[in-house]
N, C-alpha and C positions, 0 to 999 in steps of 0.2 A: 504494500500500500504506500502511496506517495504522501508527502506532507499535505499537498492540496486536497487529495482525496480524503484524508483524515479530517481536515477542517470542514470540508463539505458534508461529511457524515456527521460531524459534531453540530454543524449549523442545522442540519435536518432534525437532530434529536433535541438540541437545546432551544432552537428557535432563532429567527433572524435578529430579534432584539438583543440577544446575547452575543451573537457572532455574525454580524452583517458583512458577509463576504462580497468583495468586489469581483464580479465574473471576469473582468478584463485585467485583473492584477497580474503583473509580470514579476514583481519583486515583493519581498516581505513588507516593505514600507507602504505598498499599495493594497495590502490584503483587505483592509476594511473599507467598505463603501461609505459608511457613516460611523458615527460614534456608538459603540456598544453601551448597554445600560451600565455595566461596571467597567468603564473605559480603562482605567489604569490596571485593574486586575486582569482583564482579558489580554491587554497588551503584554503584560508580564508573562502570562501563561503561554501565549503564542510564541513569544520570543524564547522562552525556556524550552519549549518543544523543538523549535527550529535549531537552536544551538546545541542541545543535548544530542540530537540525532545527526549532528555534523552536516546539516543541510547547507548547500550553497545555492540551490534553486528551489522553487516550489515543487518541483517534480522529483526531488530526491526521496528515497525510501525511508520509512520510519519503522521503528521496532516497538512492540508493546512494552517490554521491560524498560527500555530507555525512556519512553513517554511517561510511564508511571514514576520513574526515578526523577524525571525533570519537573513534574508538577508537585512532587512531594514537598520540597523546600518552600515553594511559593504558597502552597496550601497551608503548611504549618505556620509560616510567617503571618499569613492573613488571618488564620484562626486565633493566633495569640495576640493580635492587635486589638486594643480595647474599642476601637471605632468600627470594627467589623459588624455589619448589620445582618439580620436574619436572611435577607435575600442573597447576600454574598455567600453566606454559609451554605444555603440551599443550592446555589449555583455550583459551588465547588463539589458538593455531594453528587449532584446530577452529572457533572462533568466526569467524575470518577466512574460512575455507573455507565455512562455513555461510552467512555473509552473501553471499558471492559466488554460491553456488548459489541462494539465495533470490532475489536480484535478477536473475540471468541465467536463471532457470527450469531450472537444472541443466545448462545448456549450458556448455562450457568457454569461457573468455574468450579471444579472439584475442590473440596476443602478437606483437610485432615481432621477437622473438628467433628464432634458428634452432631447429628442432625439438630437443627434449631427447633425447639418446641415453642409453641405460642404461649406467651405469658398471659395469665388472667388477672385482671384487677380485682382486688377485694375491697369492699366497702366496710370501713370500720366505724361503727356507730359511736358517737360521743355521748358520754353520760350527761344527764341534765345539768349537773353542777358546772361542768366544764363549758357547756354551751352558754350558760348565763354569764360566766366570767368573760367570755370572748365578745359578748354583746356590748359591754361597757365601753 
């Protein structure tokens, strides 16, 4: 898969608002047609993917492991920043899932962990004295 094909697949999964690709782009500087919702974050992520895969053109091949290694530091830095909003967090999460789907063809990746069981929420009733105390 080429760098441009990867970005096109990400645009399809994440939406044009997050990754507005320029169809006539010939270089990395021309890759965005307009400004993405999370402008700085998307620029950093695209730049990290490009550099980590040693791309010199948009048509160079990319590798799954290299892509995940590239977005890891950007993701960690963004998540640790106090000004990161919920939308940026959700975008990073969706980006990771989209990358996994793109490289695995939509098949779930095998894990060494035990199968995940669904957790059930349990409602714990409060005693009347405690409820009165919290109303004040």
